[in-house]
N, C-alpha and C positions, 0 to 999 in steps of 0.2 A: 456296140450296145452305147458309147460318146452321144455313140451319131443317133439313138432313143431320146437319150435322155435330154439331150438338145431338143426334140421335138417334140417332146411333153412337156417341155420350156419357157419354145415359143406357144405351144395352144394353153397354156394356163396361160402368157402375157396377150395371149387372144381371146380369149375368156374375161381374165382382168378388162382391161382395154370397150372390149364390151361391153361387159357391165357399169363402168364409170359415161360414157358414152350413151347410155339407158339413163344413169341416174340425171345428168346434168341438161338432154333434156327433157324428164319430170322435174326437173331444177327449172328452166325456161314458163316452161308455161304455166307457171304464176306471173301473170302479168298483172302489174298492181290493177286500182278498180278504174277509170273509164277518169271520175275526178279533179287524183293523181295526175293523171296523164292529160291536167288541162293546165294542171298546176303547171306546172312544170316547160312547157308554153308559152309559160311567160318569166319563165326565170333565164340566169342566163344574160351572156350579150346582150342580144334584141328585147328580151323581158320590155323592158318602157317601148319601143316600138310597140309589140307588139299588143306594146293593152295600153296604147290609140288605137289600137284597131276594132277595141267592145265600144266603147262609145259612137263611133263611125260606123258602125255597122245599125244601131241603134238609132241615128243623127238617118243615116238612109232607110230604114226601116219604116220613121216616121215620113217623114219624103215621098217615098211611097203611097201608103196610105191614105198621106193628106190632095198625091193628088189624081190615087184611083176615087177618092171620093170626088178632088174636083173636076174628073173623065165624064164620070154622069152628070153634074151637072150645067156642064160648058154646053153649048145648044150651036158653034159656029165647029164645022167642020175643023179648023184651023187650030180650036180652041183642042177641039176633041185629039187630033194631034198632039202637042206639043203636048198635054201632058197623060197620053199614055207614050210618050219615048222619055217625056225625066220615067215613070213608071217601070217603063220595060232597064230604061241605065238603073236606078234603084237597083229593082229582082239582078239584075247581073250583078254587080257588082257586090253586095251582099251576097251573090252563091262566091265571089273570090276569094274574099275575107273568109267564107268555112274552109273552099278549097284549099288556103294557104295554111289555116290549124289545124287541120288532117293532117294535109303532108308535116305542116311541124312534128305533131303528134305520131304519125308515122315513122318517120327519120328519129326520130326521141327512139322509138322503139327500139329498133333496127345497131341505134349505136349499143344501145343495151344489147343488144344481143348478138352482134359483134366484142361486146363487153365481156360476156360470158365466157364464145367462144375461145375468145385470148387465154381468160385461167384456164378455163379445162386442156386447154392443146399444152400450156407452159406448164398443170398440174402432171398430165401425162408423161411429157419430158422429161419432166421429171419420174416417174415412179419408173420409166422404163431405164432409163442412166444409172439410176438407183439410189439416187440424191432423196 
């Protein structure tokens, strides 16, 4: 009889754990809006350095547009190569800055998820031990 009651207790605990995991997964599906995630990229230890990247991106964009117009105004091949090189450098740099910010936002999202999982594991461990 005791053996059957232990199985029933284990099954009840397993179903409680499954329900708790399901609640945690549903709660984790509520990610903050994209603008909130962007704002989080500019906070923290590296916030000041990250803020420097935005004006640099706009400066590179302006230089890329200007060099693109100058490319079409150039009459010599050497000038065309120079303006095209500047344009490609600026475009590549802008892309690298954007990838940097997306990686920052992804890192913040992963950190949030790990914290949620740690909290859920602590709750489940507490529920399992009866505290």
